[in-house]
C-alpha positions in Angstrom: 0.0 0.0 0.0 1.5 3.3 -1.0 2.0 6.3 1.3 -0.7 8.4 -0.5 -3.4 5.7 0.2 -2.2 5.3 3.8 -2.5 9.1 4.3 -6.0 9.2 2.9 -7.1 6.4 5.1 -5.9 8.3 8.2 -7.7 11.4 6.9 -11.0 9.5 7.0 -10.2 8.0 10.4 -9.2 4.5 9.3 -6.0 2.9 10.4 -4.1 1.3 7.5 -3.9 -1.9 9.6 -7.3 -1.7 11.2 -10.2 -2.2 8.7 -12.3 -5.3 8.0 -14.5 -4.3 5.0 -12.1 -3.1 2.3 -14.9 -2.3 -0.1 -16.8 -0.1 2.4 -13.5 1.8 3.1 -13.0 2.3 -0.6 -16.5 3.7 -1.0 -15.7 6.2 1.8 -12.5 7.2 0.1 -14.3 7.6 -3.2 -16.9 9.8 -1.5 -14.2 12.1 -0.2 -11.6 12.1 -3.0 -13.6 11.1 -6.1 -11.6 9.7 -9.0 -8.3 10.4 -7.2 -9.1 7.0 -5.6 -9.4 4.3 -8.2 -9.8 0.6 -8.8 -6.2 -0.1 -8.0 -6.6 1.4 -4.6 -9.5 -1.0 -4.0 -7.2 -3.9 -5.0 -4.5 -2.5 -2.6 -7.0 -2.3 0.3 -8.0 -6.0 -0.3 -4.5 -7.2 -0.8 -2.7 -5.3 2.0 -4.0 -7.4 5.0 -2.8 -10.5 3.2 0.7 -9.1 2.7 0.2 -8.8 -1.0 0.7 -6.0 -3.5 -2.4 -4.9 -5.5 -1.2 -6.7 -8.7 -0.6 -9.9 -6.8 -4.3 -10.5 -6.2 -5.7 -13.4 -8.3 -7.1 -12.1 -11.5 -10.5 -13.8 -10.9 -10.8 -11.8 -7.6 -9.8 -8.6 -9.3 -12.5 -9.1 -11.9 -15.1 -9.6 -9.2 -14.0 -6.4 -7.5 -14.1 -4.5 -10.8 -17.6 -5.7 -11.5 -18.7 -4.5 -8.1 -16.7 -1.2 -8.2 -17.6 0.3 -11.5 -21.3 0.7 -10.9 -20.5 2.1 -7.5 -17.9 4.5 -8.8 -19.8 5.7 -11.9 -23.5 6.4 -11.4 -25.5 4.9 -14.2 -22.7 2.6 -15.4 -23.8 -0.8 -16.6 -22.4 -3.5 -18.9 -24.6 -5.1 -21.5 -25.5 -8.7 -21.0 -24.2 -11.0 -23.8 -21.3 -8.7 -24.7 -18.6 -10.8 -23.1 -15.4 -11.8 -25.0 -13.3 -14.9 -24.3 -10.6 -14.5 -21.7 -7.7 -13.8 -21.5 -7.2 -10.7 -23.6 -3.8 -9.4 -22.4 -2.7 -5.9 -22.8 -0.3 -5.6 -25.6 1.5 -2.3 -26.2 3.4 -2.0 -29.5 5.4 0.7 -31.3 3.4 3.2 -33.4 2.2 1.7 -36.6 2.0 3.8 -39.8 -1.0 1.8 -40.9 -3.2 3.0 -38.0 -4.5 6.2 -39.8 -5.5 4.0 -42.7 -7.4 1.6 -40.5 -9.1 4.6 -38.9 -10.0 6.0 -42.4 -11.6 2.7 -43.4 -13.7 2.7 -40.2 -14.6 6.3 -40.6 -16.0 5.6 -44.1 -18.1 2.6 -42.9 -19.4 4.5 -39.9 -20.3 7.6 -41.9 -22.3 5.5 -44.4 -24.0 3.5 -41.6 -24.9 6.5 -39.4 -25.4 9.3 -42.0 -26.4 12.6 -40.3 -26.8 10.9 -37.0 -23.1 11.1 -36.5 -22.3 14.8 -36.2 -18.6 14.2 -35.9 -16.3 11.1 -36.2 -12.8 11.4 -34.9 -9.7 9.3 -34.4 -8.8 9.5 -30.7 -6.6 7.7 -28.2 -3.0 6.7 -28.6 -3.2 5.3 -32.2 -4.2 8.8 -33.2 -0.9 10.3 -32.1 2.0 9.7 -34.5 5.0 8.2 -32.8 3.2 7.1 -29.6 3.2 3.4 -28.7 -0.3 1.9 -28.2 -2.4 -1.1 -28.0 -3.1 -2.1 -31.6 -6.7 -1.0 -31.3 -8.0 2.1 -33.1 -10.2 4.3 -30.9 -13.0 6.2 -32.6 -15.2 8.9 -31.1 -18.6 9.5 -32.6 -20.5 12.7 -31.5 -24.3 12.5 -31.5 -27.1 15.0 -31.0 -28.9 12.5 -28.7 -26.8 10.0 -26.8 -29.8 8.7 -24.9 -31.8 7.6 -28.0 -29.8 4.4 -28.7 -32.3 3.4 -31.4 -30.6 5.9 -33.7 -27.1 4.4 -33.6 -26.6 1.1 -31.8 -28.0 -1.2 -34.4 -26.1 0.5 -37.3 -22.8 0.3 -35.4 -23.4 -3.3 -34.4 -24.2 -4.2 -38.0 -20.5 -3.4 -38.6 -19.4 -6.1 -36.1 -18.9 -3.9 -33.1 -21.0 -4.6 -30.1 -22.3 -2.3 -27.4 -20.4 -3.3 -24.2 -21.3 -0.6 -21.6 -23.1 2.6 -21.1 -22.9 5.4 -18.6 -24.4 9.0 -18.6 -21.5 10.4 -20.6 -20.8 7.7 -23.3 -21.4 4.4 -24.8 -18.6 1.9 -25.4 -18.5 -0.6 -28.3 -16.0 -3.3 -29.0 -15.9 -6.2 -31.6 -18.2 -9.1 -31.1 -16.8 -12.3 -29.6 -14.9 -14.2 -32.3 -13.8 -11.1 -34.1 -10.3 -9.4 -33.7 -10.2 -6.7 -31.1 -8.9 -4.1 -33.5 -11.3 -1.2 -32.9 -13.1 0.5 -30.0 -15.9 2.9 -30.6 -17.0 5.6 -28.1 -20.3 7.4 -28.6 -20.8 10.7 -26.8 -23.0 13.8 -27.1 -21.8 16.5 -29.4 -20.5 19.5 -27.5 -20.1 17.5 -24.3 -17.3 17.6 -21.9 -16.4 14.0 -22.8 -16.0 15.0 -26.4 -13.9 18.0 -25.6 -11.6 16.3 -23.2 -10.6 13.5 -25.5 -10.0 15.8 -28.5 -8.0 18.2 -26.3 -5.8 15.4 -24.9 -5.2 14.0 -28.4 -4.3 17.3 -29.8 -2.0 18.2 -26.9 -0.1 14.9 -27.3 0.2 15.4 -31.0 1.8 18.9 -30.5 4.0 18.2 -27.5 7.0 15.8 -27.6 7.6 16.1 -23.9 4.0 15.1 -23.2 4.3 12.1 -25.5 7.5 11.0 -23.8 5.9 11.2 -20.3 2.8 9.4 -21.5 4.8 6.7 -23.1 6.6 6.0 -19.9 3.3 5.7 -18.0 1.9 3.4 -20.7 4.8 1.1 -20.7 5.0 0.9 -16.9 1.2 0.2 -16.7 1.4 -2.5 -19.4 4.3 -4.2 -17.6 2.4 -4.5 -14.3 -1.2 -4.8 -15.5 -0.8 -6.9 -18.6 -3.7 -9.2 -17.4 -6.1 -6.5 -16.4 -7.2 -3.9 -19.0 -9.1 -1.7 -16.6 -6.3 -1.5 -14.1 -3.9 -0.8 -17.0 -6.1 2.2 -17.8 -6.3 3.4 -14.2 -2.6 3.0 -13.6 -2.1 5.9 -16.0 -4.6 8.2 -14.1 -2.0 10.4 -12.3 0.0 11.0 -15.5 -3.1 11.7 -17.5 -4.3 14.2 -14.9 -1.0 16.0 -15.0 -1.0 16.1 -18.8 -4.6 17.2 -19.0 -3.9 20.1 -16.6 -1.1 21.2 -19.0 -3.4 20.7 -22.0 -6.1 22.9 -20.3 -3.5 25.7 -19.6 -2.5 25.6 -23.3 -5.9 25.0 -24.8 -6.9 27.1 -27.8 -9.9 29.4 -27.1 -12.1 27.1 -29.2 -11.4 24.2 -26.9 -12.1 26.0 -23.6 
């Protein structure tokens, strides 16, 4: 358990060696600190009394904790029944591939045809959208919609392309390929003009423009992939601190149109 988590426990009146219900303690920490306390902290709270590090918890136990934690952490979050994929799907980070923009272009065309005017904006986001940045070989695509809540307008056309709705929350819908298909694309639907849309475009553009930011993010990605190769959500959350730091810099340097 790291010193930051120990300090936060003391600040809510919990001794680092004196709690019984790790999940309840984690909920209290989330209530006070919000997203500064993440899933890896829950793993640490469960692991610590056993003398284990967070990543040493059995993967089956981590998955159970994750399934319990996400709906508690994000109001309105739910996974879609029947959208599971075979396990395991280890995290694989590879050097930047010059073919990724072409893969995105192909998906952009198919999505534009399938959705028509329903898709107000289709953008290449995530690490594969940043030249020179290592990434999982999965193209992330952001679709901006007028009405995110009316899934009848866009879910079936996207799923007809082989990409299944996996989860929903108030800010976005997440799609990934159906079981049996290669996991080579993720699609994120959000509301046009939303904070979700703005943040992801701003982060992408900042990384594209700033070599120092790319270097810092690369280090965070490779470190996360090394420790959390068997846990995709923990891999994402392991980058939280670095992303927050880079986003703060991106906000300070944001063009007027992105503020």
